[in-house]
All heavy atoms as a GROMACS GRO file, in nm:
protein
  626
    1MET      N    1   1.603  -2.961   3.170
    1MET     CA    2   1.649  -2.817   3.161
    1MET      C    3   1.768  -2.797   3.273
    1MET      O    4   1.717  -2.793   3.394
    1MET     CB    5   1.541  -2.717   3.172
    1MET     CG    6   1.582  -2.577   3.187
    1MET     SD    7   1.440  -2.473   3.169
    1MET     CE    8   1.479  -2.361   3.309
    2ALA      N    9   1.877  -2.793   3.245
    2ALA     CA   10   1.983  -2.768   3.342
    2ALA      C   11   2.066  -2.655   3.321
    2ALA      O   12   2.098  -2.624   3.205
    2ALA     CB   13   2.064  -2.894   3.352
    3ALA      N   14   2.101  -2.581   3.426
    3ALA     CA   15   2.187  -2.470   3.413
    3ALA      C   16   2.280  -2.464   3.535
    3ALA      O   17   2.270  -2.400   3.631
    3ALA     CB   18   2.101  -2.333   3.416
    4PRO      N   19   2.385  -2.561   3.526
    4PRO     CA   20   2.471  -2.579   3.642
    4PRO      C   21   2.549  -2.449   3.680
    4PRO      O   22   2.601  -2.444   3.790
    4PRO     CB   23   2.561  -2.689   3.596
    4PRO     CG   24   2.554  -2.698   3.440
    4PRO     CD   25   2.414  -2.638   3.409
    5ASP      N   26   2.564  -2.360   3.590
    5ASP     CA   27   2.642  -2.235   3.615
    5ASP      C   28   2.555  -2.134   3.687
    5ASP      O   29   2.607  -2.029   3.732
    5ASP     CB   30   2.700  -2.181   3.489
    5ASP     CG   31   2.590  -2.145   3.384
    5ASP    OD1   32   2.486  -2.208   3.383
    5ASP    OD2   33   2.614  -2.055   3.298
    6ALA      N   34   2.427  -2.156   3.701
    6ALA     CA   35   2.333  -2.068   3.767
    6ALA      C   36   2.346  -2.083   3.925
    6ALA      O   37   2.330  -2.201   3.971
    6ALA     CB   38   2.193  -2.079   3.724
    7PRO      N   39   2.373  -1.978   4.003
    7PRO     CA   40   2.384  -1.990   4.149
    7PRO      C   41   2.248  -2.038   4.214
    7PRO      O   42   2.257  -2.106   4.320
    7PRO     CB   43   2.421  -1.853   4.200
    7PRO     CG   44   2.484  -1.780   4.080
    7PRO     CD   45   2.410  -1.837   3.960
    8HIS      N   46   2.135  -2.002   4.159
    8HIS     CA   47   2.005  -2.033   4.219
    8HIS      C   48   1.911  -2.108   4.121
    8HIS      O   49   1.909  -2.073   4.003
    8HIS     CB   50   1.944  -1.906   4.268
    8HIS     CG   51   2.015  -1.839   4.381
    8HIS    ND1   52   2.041  -1.892   4.506
    8HIS    CD2   53   2.073  -1.718   4.380
    8HIS    CE1   54   2.106  -1.807   4.576
    8HIS    NE2   55   2.139  -1.700   4.519
    9HIS      N   56   1.839  -2.197   4.185
    9HIS     CA   57   1.728  -2.263   4.109
    9HIS      C   58   1.593  -2.251   4.189
    9HIS      O   59   1.594  -2.305   4.299
    9HIS     CB   60   1.757  -2.407   4.084
    9HIS     CG   61   1.639  -2.486   4.012
    9HIS    ND1   62   1.619  -2.619   4.036
    9HIS    CD2   63   1.548  -2.442   3.927
    9HIS    CE1   64   1.508  -2.659   3.969
    9HIS    NE2   65   1.469  -2.550   3.907
   10TYR      N   66   1.512  -2.170   4.138
   10TYR     CA   67   1.378  -2.158   4.205
   10TYR      C   68   1.268  -2.229   4.126
   10TYR      O   69   1.267  -2.226   4.000
   10TYR     CB   70   1.341  -2.012   4.211
   10TYR     CG   71   1.443  -1.915   4.268
   10TYR    CD1   72   1.469  -1.793   4.211
   10TYR    CD2   73   1.524  -1.957   4.385
   10TYR    CE1   74   1.567  -1.710   4.272
   10TYR    CE2   75   1.618  -1.875   4.436
   10TYR     CZ   76   1.640  -1.748   4.383
   10TYR     OH   77   1.738  -1.669   4.434
   11LYS      N   78   1.184  -2.292   4.198
   11LYS     CA   79   1.071  -2.368   4.131
   11LYS      C   80   0.943  -2.324   4.189
   11LYS      O   81   0.928  -2.314   4.319
   11LYS     CB   82   1.089  -2.519   4.144
   11LYS     CG   83   0.988  -2.596   4.063
   11LYS     CD   84   1.016  -2.749   4.059
   11LYS     CE   85   0.912  -2.809   3.969
   11LYS     NZ   86   0.950  -2.942   3.928
   12PHE      N   87   0.846  -2.300   4.113
   12PHE     CA   88   0.708  -2.254   4.155
   12PHE      C   89   0.605  -2.337   4.098
   12PHE      O   90   0.612  -2.370   3.987
   12PHE     CB   91   0.693  -2.107   4.113
   12PHE     CG   92   0.796  -2.014   4.169
   12PHE    CD1   93   0.906  -1.983   4.089
   12PHE    CD2   94   0.782  -1.956   4.291
   12PHE    CE1   95   1.005  -1.895   4.140
   12PHE    CE2   96   0.878  -1.869   4.341
   12PHE     CZ   97   0.987  -1.832   4.261
   13ASP      N   98   0.510  -2.383   4.187
   13ASP     CA   99   0.386  -2.448   4.140
   13ASP      C  100   0.279  -2.338   4.131
   13ASP      O  101   0.245  -2.282   4.229
   13ASP     CB  102   0.341  -2.562   4.235
   13ASP     CG  103   0.428  -2.680   4.227
   13ASP    OD1  104   0.529  -2.685   4.152
   13ASP    OD2  105   0.406  -2.777   4.304
   14ILE      N  106   0.237  -2.316   4.007
   14ILE     CA  107   0.133  -2.203   3.979
   14ILE      C  108   0.011  -2.249   3.915
   14ILE      O  109   0.011  -2.333   3.834
   14ILE     CB  110   0.210  -2.113   3.888
   14ILE    CG1  111   0.351  -2.066   3.932
   14ILE    CG2  112   0.121  -1.984   3.869
   14ILE    CD1  113   0.435  -2.000   3.822
   15THR      N  114  -0.106  -2.205   3.968
   15THR     CA  115  -0.239  -2.236   3.912
   15THR      C  116  -0.240  -2.154   3.779
   15THR      O  117  -0.256  -2.028   3.783
   15THR     CB  118  -0.343  -2.194   4.003
   15THR    OG1  119  -0.331  -2.269   4.130
   15THR    CG2  120  -0.481  -2.227   3.943
   16MET      N  121  -0.244  -2.230   3.657
   16MET     CA  122  -0.256  -2.163   3.525
   16MET      C  123  -0.349  -2.251   3.457
   16MET      O  124  -0.334  -2.373   3.445
   16MET     CB  125  -0.116  -2.170   3.465
   16MET     CG  126  -0.008  -2.086   3.525
   16MET     SD  127   0.146  -2.089   3.440
   16MET     CE  128   0.215  -2.244   3.486
   17THR      N  129  -0.452  -2.190   3.402
   17THR     CA  130  -0.557  -2.260   3.336
   17THR      C  131  -0.561  -2.252   3.182
   17THR      O  132  -0.633  -2.334   3.113
   17THR     CB  133  -0.702  -2.206   3.381
   17THR    OG1  134  -0.701  -2.074   3.355
   17THR    CG2  135  -0.715  -2.239   3.536
   18CYS      N  136  -0.478  -2.169   3.123
   18CYS     CA  137  -0.474  -2.152   2.990
   18CYS      C  138  -0.346  -2.094   2.936
   18CYS      O  139  -0.257  -2.060   3.017
   18CYS     CB  140  -0.585  -2.059   2.934
   18CYS     SG  141  -0.560  -1.890   2.990
   19SER      N  142  -0.324  -2.090   2.806
   19SER     CA  143  -0.194  -2.042   2.753
   19SER      C  144  -0.177  -1.896   2.785
   19SER      O  145  -0.064  -1.847   2.796
   19SER     CB  146  -0.191  -2.075   2.602
   19SER     OG  147  -0.291  -1.994   2.531
   20GLY      N  148  -0.287  -1.822   2.794
   20GLY     CA  149  -0.276  -1.681   2.840
   20GLY      C  150  -0.204  -1.674   2.974
   20GLY      O  151  -0.130  -1.575   3.007
   21CYS      N  152  -0.251  -1.765   3.066
   21CYS     CA  153  -0.193  -1.762   3.203
   21CYS      C  154  -0.042  -1.794   3.206
   21CYS      O  155   0.040  -1.722   3.262
   21CYS     CB  156  -0.256  -1.865   3.283
   21CYS     SG  157  -0.435  -1.846   3.319
   22SER      N  158   0.004  -1.897   3.133
   22SER     CA  159   0.139  -1.928   3.128
   22SER      C  160   0.219  -1.821   3.044
   22SER      O  161   0.328  -1.788   3.076
   22SER     CB  162   0.160  -2.061   3.051
   22SER     OG  163   0.105  -2.074   2.930
   23GLY      N  164   0.153  -1.756   2.948
   23GLY     CA  165   0.206  -1.649   2.870
   23GLY      C  166   0.241  -1.525   2.958
   23GLY      O  167   0.336  -1.453   2.943
   24ALA      N  168   0.156  -1.498   3.054
   24ALA     CA  169   0.170  -1.389   3.150
   24ALA      C  170   0.294  -1.409   3.240
   24ALA      O  171   0.375  -1.319   3.258
   24ALA     CB  172   0.044  -1.364   3.234
   25VAL      N  173   0.308  -1.532   3.288
   25VAL     CA  174   0.428  -1.566   3.366
   25VAL      C  175   0.553  -1.569   3.285
   25VAL      O  176   0.650  -1.506   3.330
   25VAL     CB  177   0.403  -1.716   3.438
   25VAL    CG1  178   0.530  -1.749   3.508
   25VAL    CG2  179   0.276  -1.700   3.522
   26ASP      N  180   0.540  -1.618   3.162
   26ASP     CA  181   0.662  -1.609   3.077
   26ASP      C  182   0.704  -1.465   3.046
   26ASP      O  183   0.820  -1.443   3.052
   26ASP     CB  184   0.621  -1.677   2.937
   26ASP     CG  185   0.735  -1.686   2.844
   26ASP    OD1  186   0.815  -1.776   2.858
   26ASP    OD2  187   0.732  -1.596   2.752
   27ARG      N  188   0.613  -1.376   3.032
   27ARG     CA  189   0.645  -1.235   3.001
   27ARG      C  190   0.715  -1.168   3.114
   27ARG      O  191   0.820  -1.095   3.097
   27ARG     CB  192   0.526  -1.162   2.958
   27ARG     CG  193   0.477  -1.183   2.812
   27ARG     CD  194   0.370  -1.088   2.770
   27ARG     NE  195   0.250  -1.103   2.845
   27ARG     CZ  196   0.152  -1.196   2.825
   27ARG    NH1  197   0.181  -1.281   2.735
   27ARG    NH2  198   0.049  -1.198   2.896
   28VAL      N  199   0.671  -1.198   3.243
   28VAL     CA  200   0.740  -1.126   3.358
   28VAL      C  201   0.880  -1.185   3.379
   28VAL      O  202   0.970  -1.112   3.407
   28VAL     CB  203   0.657  -1.128   3.489
   28VAL    CG1  204   0.530  -1.058   3.473
   28VAL    CG2  205   0.633  -1.264   3.534
   29LEU      N  206   0.896  -1.318   3.356
   29LEU     CA  207   1.018  -1.379   3.372
   29LEU      C  208   1.128  -1.334   3.265
   29LEU      O  209   1.244  -1.316   3.296
   29LEU     CB  210   1.020  -1.534   3.378
   29LEU     CG  211   0.940  -1.583   3.504
   29LEU    CD1  212   0.926  -1.735   3.488
   29LEU    CD2  213   1.004  -1.540   3.631
   30LYS      N  214   1.071  -1.319   3.140
   30LYS     CA  215   1.150  -1.279   3.030
   30LYS      C  216   1.217  -1.135   3.053
   30LYS      O  217   1.332  -1.112   3.022
   30LYS     CB  218   1.076  -1.275   2.903
   30LYS     CG  219   1.153  -1.244   2.787
   30LYS     CD  220   1.064  -1.232   2.648
   30LYS     CE  221   0.959  -1.333   2.649
   30LYS     NZ  222   0.873  -1.328   2.526
   31ARG      N  223   1.139  -1.051   3.124
   31ARG     CA  224   1.188  -0.916   3.154
   31ARG      C  225   1.256  -0.898   3.278
   31ARG      O  226   1.317  -0.783   3.309
   31ARG     CB  227   1.064  -0.815   3.143
   31ARG     CG  228   1.008  -0.811   3.006
   31ARG     CD  229   0.902  -0.702   3.009
   31ARG     NE  230   0.795  -0.733   3.100
   31ARG     CZ  231   0.663  -0.720   3.080
   31ARG    NH1  232   0.625  -0.678   2.973
   31ARG    NH2  233   0.575  -0.761   3.173
   32LEU      N  234   1.264  -0.994   3.369
   32LEU     CA  235   1.324  -0.986   3.497
   32LEU      C  236   1.469  -0.993   3.495
   32LEU      O  237   1.535  -1.097   3.454
   32LEU     CB  238   1.264  -1.095   3.589
   32LEU     CG  239   1.301  -1.085   3.737
   32LEU    CD1  240   1.264  -0.952   3.802
   32LEU    CD2  241   1.232  -1.198   3.817
   33GLU      N  242   1.542  -0.891   3.528
   33GLU     CA  243   1.681  -0.882   3.528
   33GLU      C  244   1.743  -0.976   3.629
   33GLU      O  245   1.693  -0.990   3.745
   33GLU     CB  246   1.736  -0.743   3.565
   33GLU     CG  247   1.887  -0.720   3.535
   33GLU     CD  248   1.930  -0.583   3.557
   33GLU    OE1  249   1.853  -0.493   3.529
   33GLU    OE2  250   2.038  -0.559   3.597
   34GLY      N  251   1.838  -1.065   3.591
   34GLY     CA  252   1.905  -1.161   3.677
   34GLY      C  253   1.854  -1.304   3.652
   34GLY      O  254   1.911  -1.395   3.699
   35VAL      N  255   1.759  -1.325   3.557
   35VAL     CA  256   1.712  -1.454   3.516
   35VAL      C  257   1.810  -1.501   3.411
   35VAL      O  258   1.819  -1.435   3.305
   35VAL     CB  259   1.566  -1.457   3.477
   35VAL    CG1  260   1.523  -1.581   3.419
   35VAL    CG2  261   1.471  -1.417   3.583
   36GLN      N  262   1.871  -1.616   3.440
   36GLN     CA  263   1.959  -1.674   3.329
   36GLN      C  264   1.883  -1.756   3.228
   36GLN      O  265   1.907  -1.754   3.113
   36GLN     CB  266   2.074  -1.746   3.396
   36GLN     CG  267   2.173  -1.668   3.471
   36GLN     CD  268   2.290  -1.753   3.523
   36GLN    OE1  269   2.283  -1.869   3.527
   36GLN    NE2  270   2.392  -1.686   3.572
   37LYS      N  271   1.794  -1.836   3.296
   37LYS     CA  272   1.718  -1.929   3.202
   37LYS      C  273   1.591  -1.956   3.284
   37LYS      O  274   1.586  -1.958   3.413
   37LYS     CB  275   1.802  -2.056   3.196
   37LYS     CG  276   1.767  -2.153   3.093
   37LYS     CD  277   1.870  -2.268   3.089
   37LYS     CE  278   1.846  -2.359   2.973
   37LYS     NZ  279   1.941  -2.466   2.971
   38TYR      N  280   1.488  -1.993   3.216
   38TYR     CA  281   1.358  -2.026   3.279
   38TYR      C  282   1.271  -2.107   3.176
   38TYR      O  283   1.288  -2.111   3.060
   38TYR     CB  284   1.278  -1.908   3.323
   38TYR     CG  285   1.225  -1.831   3.204
   38TYR    CD1  286   1.097  -1.851   3.157
   38TYR    CD2  287   1.296  -1.723   3.144
   38TYR    CE1  288   1.047  -1.779   3.051
   38TYR    CE2  289   1.241  -1.649   3.037
   38TYR     CZ  290   1.121  -1.682   2.990
   38TYR     OH  291   1.070  -1.609   2.884
   39GLU      N  292   1.183  -2.188   3.241
   39GLU     CA  293   1.083  -2.266   3.166
   39GLU      C  294   0.952  -2.266   3.241
   39GLU      O  295   0.940  -2.288   3.355
   39GLU     CB  296   1.132  -2.403   3.154
   39GLU     CG  297   1.034  -2.491   3.073
   39GLU     CD  298   1.081  -2.634   3.047
   39GLU    OE1  299   1.189  -2.673   3.096
   39GLU    OE2  300   1.013  -2.709   2.977
   40VAL      N  301   0.841  -2.220   3.172
   40VAL     CA  302   0.707  -2.219   3.222
   40VAL      C  303   0.639  -2.326   3.152
   40VAL      O  304   0.636  -2.342   3.028
   40VAL     CB  305   0.648  -2.082   3.193
   40VAL    CG1  306   0.498  -2.079   3.241
   40VAL    CG2  307   0.723  -1.970   3.252
   41SER      N  308   0.570  -2.414   3.230
   41SER     CA  309   0.502  -2.530   3.174
   41SER      C  310   0.358  -2.527   3.222
   41SER      O  311   0.317  -2.538   3.340
   41SER     CB  312   0.558  -2.663   3.222
   41SER     OG  313   0.467  -2.765   3.179
   42LEU      N  314   0.263  -2.508   3.119
   42LEU     CA  315   0.119  -2.508   3.146
   42LEU      C  316   0.085  -2.643   3.182
   42LEU      O  317   0.001  -2.660   3.274
   42LEU     CB  318   0.048  -2.455   3.024
   42LEU     CG  319  -0.106  -2.466   3.030
   42LEU    CD1  320  -0.161  -2.377   3.148
   42LEU    CD2  321  -0.162  -2.409   2.904
   43GLU      N  322   0.135  -2.741   3.119
   43GLU     CA  323   0.102  -2.885   3.147
   43GLU      C  324   0.128  -2.923   3.291
   43GLU      O  325   0.036  -2.993   3.348
   43GLU     CB  326   0.174  -2.974   3.049
   43GLU     CG  327   0.138  -3.118   3.059
   43GLU     CD  328   0.204  -3.205   2.952
   43GLU    OE1  329   0.204  -3.172   2.826
   43GLU    OE2  330   0.266  -3.312   2.989
   44SER      N  331   0.239  -2.900   3.336
   44SER     CA  332   0.282  -2.938   3.479
   44SER      C  333   0.246  -2.834   3.578
   44SER      O  334   0.269  -2.844   3.697
   44SER     CB  335   0.424  -2.971   3.486
   44SER     OG  336   0.515  -2.870   3.452
   45GLN      N  337   0.206  -2.714   3.528
   45GLN     CA  338   0.167  -2.595   3.615
   45GLN      C  339   0.288  -2.553   3.700
   45GLN      O  340   0.278  -2.523   3.822
   45GLN     CB  341   0.055  -2.640   3.710
   45GLN     CG  342  -0.067  -2.693   3.646
   45GLN     CD  343  -0.168  -2.590   3.617
   45GLN    OE1  344  -0.211  -2.513   3.707
   45GLN    NE2  345  -0.206  -2.576   3.490
   46THR      N  346   0.404  -2.538   3.633
   46THR     CA  347   0.531  -2.507   3.702
   46THR      C  348   0.603  -2.394   3.624
   46THR      O  349   0.591  -2.384   3.514
   46THR     CB  350   0.617  -2.623   3.726
   46THR    OG1  351   0.654  -2.678   3.589
   46THR    CG2  352   0.554  -2.729   3.811
   47ALA      N  353   0.686  -2.330   3.711
   47ALA     CA  354   0.783  -2.238   3.651
   47ALA      C  355   0.921  -2.271   3.721
   47ALA      O  356   0.934  -2.274   3.840
   47ALA     CB  357   0.755  -2.100   3.669
   48ASP      N  358   1.024  -2.298   3.635
   48ASP     CA  359   1.160  -2.324   3.684
   48ASP      C  360   1.240  -2.206   3.647
   48ASP      O  361   1.238  -2.166   3.526
   48ASP     CB  362   1.220  -2.453   3.612
   48ASP     CG  363   1.173  -2.577   3.684
   48ASP    OD1  364   1.227  -2.601   3.793
   48ASP    OD2  365   1.098  -2.648   3.630
   49VAL      N  366   1.305  -2.144   3.742
   49VAL     CA  367   1.381  -2.023   3.717
   49VAL      C  368   1.531  -2.050   3.765
   49VAL      O  369   1.555  -2.090   3.884
   49VAL     CB  370   1.329  -1.901   3.789
   49VAL    CG1  371   1.401  -1.776   3.759
   49VAL    CG2  372   1.179  -1.896   3.747
   50TYR      N  373   1.622  -2.016   3.678
   50TYR     CA  374   1.764  -2.029   3.715
   50TYR      C  375   1.809  -1.886   3.713
   50TYR      O  376   1.801  -1.812   3.625
   50TYR     CB  377   1.845  -2.113   3.609
   50TYR     CG  378   1.805  -2.257   3.616
   50TYR    CD1  379   1.710  -2.300   3.537
   50TYR    CD2  380   1.867  -2.344   3.698
   50TYR    CE1  381   1.668  -2.444   3.545
   50TYR    CE2  382   1.836  -2.478   3.706
   50TYR     CZ  383   1.735  -2.529   3.634
   50TYR     OH  384   1.695  -2.658   3.643
   51ALA      N  385   1.867  -1.844   3.837
   51ALA     CA  386   1.885  -1.703   3.860
   51ALA      C  387   2.029  -1.670   3.904
   51ALA      O  388   2.091  -1.765   3.962
   51ALA     CB  389   1.791  -1.652   3.960
   52GLU      N  390   2.070  -1.552   3.874
   52GLU     CA  391   2.201  -1.513   3.918
   52GLU      C  392   2.199  -1.484   4.068
   52GLU      O  393   2.096  -1.472   4.134
   52GLU     CB  394   2.236  -1.377   3.849
   52GLU     CG  395   2.250  -1.394   3.691
   52GLU     CD  396   2.272  -1.262   3.620
   52GLU    OE1  397   2.272  -1.152   3.689
   52GLU    OE2  398   2.293  -1.266   3.505
   53GLU      N  399   2.317  -1.468   4.134
   53GLU     CA  400   2.335  -1.457   4.273
   53GLU      C  401   2.245  -1.341   4.325
   53GLU      O  402   2.182  -1.351   4.430
   53GLU     CB  403   2.480  -1.430   4.306
   53GLU     CG  404   2.506  -1.436   4.448
   53GLU     CD  405   2.487  -1.572   4.526
   53GLU    OE1  406   2.526  -1.669   4.457
   53GLU    OE2  407   2.422  -1.569   4.625
   54GLY      N  408   2.244  -1.236   4.256
   54GLY     CA  409   2.173  -1.112   4.305
   54GLY      C  410   2.027  -1.114   4.300
   54GLY      O  411   1.955  -1.017   4.346
   55LEU      N  412   1.961  -1.212   4.233
   55LEU     CA  413   1.815  -1.217   4.224
   55LEU      C  414   1.756  -1.301   4.336
   55LEU      O  415   1.771  -1.422   4.333
   55LEU     CB  416   1.773  -1.269   4.086
   55LEU     CG  417   1.628  -1.266   4.056
   55LEU    CD1  418   1.562  -1.134   4.064
   55LEU    CD2  419   1.607  -1.325   3.909
   56ALA      N  420   1.679  -1.241   4.424
   56ALA     CA  421   1.630  -1.311   4.531
   56ALA      C  422   1.501  -1.393   4.503
   56ALA      O  423   1.422  -1.356   4.407
   56ALA     CB  424   1.594  -1.212   4.655
   57TYR      N  425   1.478  -1.503   4.564
   57TYR     CA  426   1.356  -1.585   4.544
   57TYR      C  427   1.236  -1.499   4.568
   57TYR      O  428   1.138  -1.500   4.482
   57TYR     CB  429   1.350  -1.693   4.659
   57TYR     CG  430   1.233  -1.774   4.666
   57TYR    CD1  431   1.201  -1.886   4.577
   57TYR    CD2  432   1.135  -1.737   4.760
   57TYR    CE1  433   1.082  -1.948   4.595
   57TYR    CE2  434   1.016  -1.808   4.774
   57TYR     CZ  435   0.988  -1.916   4.688
   57TYR     OH  436   0.866  -1.985   4.698
   58GLU      N  437   1.228  -1.420   4.665
   58GLU     CA  438   1.119  -1.332   4.703
   58GLU      C  439   1.078  -1.231   4.585
   58GLU      O  440   0.971  -1.211   4.560
   58GLU     CB  441   1.139  -1.254   4.829
   58GLU     CG  442   1.156  -1.347   4.954
   58GLU     CD  443   1.289  -1.416   4.968
   58GLU    OE1  444   1.386  -1.383   4.902
   58GLU    OE2  445   1.291  -1.509   5.049
   59THR      N  446   1.182  -1.184   4.515
   59THR     CA  447   1.163  -1.101   4.406
   59THR      C  448   1.092  -1.165   4.289
   59THR      O  449   0.994  -1.112   4.234
   59THR     CB  450   1.293  -1.036   4.352
   59THR    OG1  451   1.359  -0.970   4.461
   59THR    CG2  452   1.278  -0.942   4.241
   60VAL      N  453   1.130  -1.288   4.260
   60VAL     CA  454   1.078  -1.370   4.156
   60VAL      C  455   0.932  -1.406   4.186
   60VAL      O  456   0.844  -1.398   4.107
   60VAL     CB  457   1.163  -1.494   4.127
   60VAL    CG1  458   1.093  -1.576   4.012
   60VAL    CG2  459   1.307  -1.454   4.081
   61LEU      N  460   0.915  -1.445   4.306
   61LEU     CA  461   0.777  -1.482   4.365
   61LEU      C  462   0.688  -1.368   4.353
   61LEU      O  463   0.576  -1.384   4.301
   61LEU     CB  464   0.796  -1.524   4.513
   61LEU     CG  465   0.660  -1.553   4.581
   61LEU    CD1  466   0.580  -1.670   4.516
   61LEU    CD2  467   0.678  -1.578   4.730
   62GLU      N  468   0.733  -1.240   4.393
   62GLU     CA  469   0.640  -1.126   4.378
   62GLU      C  470   0.607  -1.095   4.236
   62GLU      O  471   0.494  -1.058   4.204
   62GLU     CB  472   0.719  -1.004   4.449
   62GLU     CG  473   0.618  -0.900   4.486
   62GLU     CD  474   0.507  -0.940   4.581
   62GLU    OE1  475   0.532  -1.030   4.676
   62GLU    OE2  476   0.397  -0.900   4.564
   63LYS      N  477   0.697  -1.106   4.141
   63LYS     CA  478   0.677  -1.072   3.997
   63LYS      C  479   0.570  -1.170   3.948
   63LYS      O  480   0.482  -1.131   3.870
   63LYS     CB  481   0.802  -1.086   3.919
   63LYS     CG  482   0.892  -0.974   3.943
   63LYS     CD  483   0.840  -0.844   3.899
   63LYS     CE  484   0.944  -0.733   3.916
   63LYS     NZ  485   0.897  -0.602   3.870
   64ILE      N  486   0.583  -1.297   3.986
   64ILE     CA  487   0.488  -1.398   3.940
   64ILE      C  488   0.340  -1.364   3.999
   64ILE      O  489   0.249  -1.370   3.926
   64ILE     CB  490   0.533  -1.543   3.975
   64ILE    CG1  491   0.656  -1.580   3.895
   64ILE    CG2  492   0.417  -1.646   3.948
   64ILE    CD1  493   0.722  -1.713   3.942
   65LYS      N  494   0.332  -1.337   4.126
   65LYS     CA  495   0.209  -1.305   4.188
   65LYS      C  496   0.148  -1.177   4.123
   65LYS      O  497   0.025  -1.178   4.120
   65LYS     CB  498   0.232  -1.275   4.341
   65LYS     CG  499   0.251  -1.405   4.424
   65LYS     CD  500   0.268  -1.369   4.562
   65LYS     CE  501   0.256  -1.499   4.651
   65LYS     NZ  502   0.254  -1.454   4.797
   66LYS      N  503   0.219  -1.090   4.088
   66LYS     CA  504   0.171  -0.965   4.017
   66LYS      C  505   0.094  -1.007   3.886
   66LYS      O  506   0.018  -0.916   3.845
   66LYS     CB  507   0.267  -0.863   4.000
   66LYS     CG  508   0.315  -0.782   4.116
   66LYS     CD  509   0.407  -0.670   4.089
   66LYS     CE  510   0.446  -0.606   4.225
   66LYS     NZ  511   0.527  -0.497   4.201
   67THR      N  512   0.111  -1.116   3.831
   67THR     CA  513   0.031  -1.156   3.714
   67THR      C  514  -0.109  -1.197   3.747
   67THR      O  515  -0.192  -1.209   3.657
   67THR     CB  516   0.110  -1.277   3.636
   67THR    OG1  517   0.093  -1.393   3.722
   67THR    CG2  518   0.242  -1.246   3.601
   68GLY      N  519  -0.135  -1.207   3.877
   68GLY     CA  520  -0.270  -1.245   3.917
   68GLY      C  521  -0.277  -1.394   3.937
   68GLY      O  522  -0.384  -1.450   3.981
   69LYS      N  523  -0.170  -1.467   3.917
   69LYS     CA  524  -0.179  -1.618   3.925
   69LYS      C  525  -0.158  -1.650   4.070
   69LYS      O  526  -0.070  -1.593   4.149
   69LYS     CB  527  -0.076  -1.686   3.831
   69LYS     CG  528  -0.081  -1.646   3.684
   69LYS     CD  529  -0.223  -1.677   3.624
   69LYS     CE  530  -0.242  -1.591   3.506
   69LYS     NZ  531  -0.349  -1.505   3.518
   70THR      N  532  -0.203  -1.769   4.111
   70THR     CA  533  -0.189  -1.812   4.244
   70THR      C  534  -0.063  -1.911   4.249
   70THR      O  535  -0.056  -2.006   4.171
   70THR     CB  536  -0.314  -1.904   4.298
   70THR    OG1  537  -0.430  -1.816   4.291
   70THR    CG2  538  -0.292  -1.956   4.439
   71VAL      N  539   0.022  -1.876   4.329
   71VAL     CA  540   0.148  -1.974   4.353
   71VAL      C  541   0.111  -2.057   4.463
   71VAL      O  542   0.094  -2.012   4.585
   71VAL     CB  543   0.270  -1.878   4.380
   71VAL    CG1  544   0.398  -1.973   4.410
   71VAL    CG2  545   0.305  -1.781   4.274
   72VAL      N  546   0.105  -2.190   4.442
   72VAL     CA  547   0.062  -2.288   4.532
   72VAL      C  548   0.174  -2.329   4.630
   72VAL      O  549   0.158  -2.333   4.746
   72VAL     CB  550   0.010  -2.414   4.457
   72VAL    CG1  551  -0.036  -2.516   4.562
   72VAL    CG2  552  -0.099  -2.371   4.376
   73LYS      N  553   0.298  -2.347   4.573
   73LYS     CA  554   0.417  -2.371   4.656
   73LYS      C  555   0.541  -2.334   4.583
   73LYS      O  556   0.541  -2.311   4.455
   73LYS     CB  557   0.425  -2.515   4.712
   73LYS     CG  558   0.439  -2.613   4.599
   73LYS     CD  559   0.445  -2.758   4.658
   73LYS     CE  560   0.463  -2.857   4.557
   73LYS     NZ  561   0.480  -2.987   4.622
   74GLY      N  562   0.648  -2.328   4.663
   74GLY     CA  563   0.778  -2.277   4.594
   74GLY      C  564   0.896  -2.352   4.652
   74GLY      O  565   0.886  -2.399   4.767
   75GLN      N  566   1.003  -2.359   4.583
   75GLN     CA  567   1.132  -2.420   4.629
   75GLN      C  568   1.243  -2.320   4.597
   75GLN      O  569   1.247  -2.265   4.484
   75GLN     CB  570   1.154  -2.553   4.554
   75GLN     CG  571   1.070  -2.658   4.601
   75GLN     CD  572   1.108  -2.796   4.526
   75GLN    OE1  573   1.199  -2.794   4.454
   75GLN    NE2  574   1.044  -2.896   4.562
   76LYS      N  575   1.328  -2.305   4.684
   76LYS     CA  576   1.452  -2.231   4.666
   76LYS      C  577   1.573  -2.315   4.682
   76LYS      O  578   1.600  -2.374   4.792
   76LYS     CB  579   1.458  -2.116   4.771
   76LYS     CG  580   1.571  -2.027   4.772
   76LYS     CD  581   1.566  -1.923   4.881
   76LYS     CE  582   1.686  -1.842   4.880
   76LYS     NZ  583   1.685  -1.734   4.986
   77ASP      N  584   1.644  -2.331   4.573
   77ASP     CA  585   1.758  -2.427   4.575
   77ASP      C  586   1.734  -2.559   4.637
   77ASP      O  587   1.807  -2.613   4.710
   77ASP     CB  588   1.880  -2.354   4.647
   77ASP     CG  589   1.911  -2.223   4.576
   77ASP    OD1  590   1.908  -2.218   4.453
   77ASP    OD2  591   1.953  -2.127   4.645
   78GLY      N  592   1.616  -2.620   4.594
   78GLY     CA  593   1.572  -2.759   4.640
   78GLY      C  594   1.510  -2.764   4.780
   78GLY      O  595   1.471  -2.868   4.814
   79GLN      N  596   1.486  -2.652   4.842
   79GLN     CA  597   1.432  -2.646   4.979
   79GLN      C  598   1.294  -2.582   4.965
   79GLN      O  599   1.285  -2.482   4.905
   79GLN     CB  600   1.520  -2.583   5.081
   79GLN     CG  601   1.658  -2.640   5.098
   79GLN     CD  602   1.654  -2.774   5.157
   79GLN    OE1  603   1.574  -2.804   5.249
   79GLN    NE2  604   1.732  -2.864   5.097
   80SER      N  605   1.200  -2.627   5.036
   80SER     CA  606   1.070  -2.562   5.041
   80SER      C  607   1.077  -2.425   5.086
   80SER      O  608   1.161  -2.393   5.180
   80SER     CB  609   0.970  -2.639   5.131
   80SER     OG  610   0.931  -2.764   5.073
   81ALA      N  611   1.008  -2.331   5.025
   81ALA     CA  612   1.010  -2.192   5.061
   81ALA      C  613   0.862  -2.138   5.069
   81ALA      O  614   0.777  -2.191   4.999
   81ALA     CB  615   1.092  -2.114   4.960
   82GLY      N  616   0.840  -2.030   5.145
   82GLY     CA  617   0.715  -1.978   5.154
   82GLY      C  618   0.659  -1.912   5.032
   82GLY      O  619   0.740  -1.861   4.946
   83VAL      N  620   0.532  -1.905   5.025
   83VAL     CA  621   0.471  -1.841   4.910
   83VAL      C  622   0.371  -1.731   4.962
   83VAL      O  623   0.306  -1.668   4.897
   83VAL     CB  624   0.397  -1.938   4.811
   83VAL    CG1  625   0.496  -2.020   4.742
   83VAL    CG2  626   0.292  -2.010   4.884
   0.00000   0.00000   0.00000
């Protein structure tokens, strides 16, 4: 999944145990303004988010955390970022 025109690529490792878990993450990303493209994978326990310039990593992280899922680690544009 590549979106070279997106200014930011955020990646999150998320503890998800079922399709309901990944569905909850999918729903918040779908509604989040500034997300150009995203992919949530239950199998790899990850969410890849391609975002516009104005959408901060911290905003995406907070939206994912509000689903009740545990974010184990994150990356902001290829660099490790706090969770």
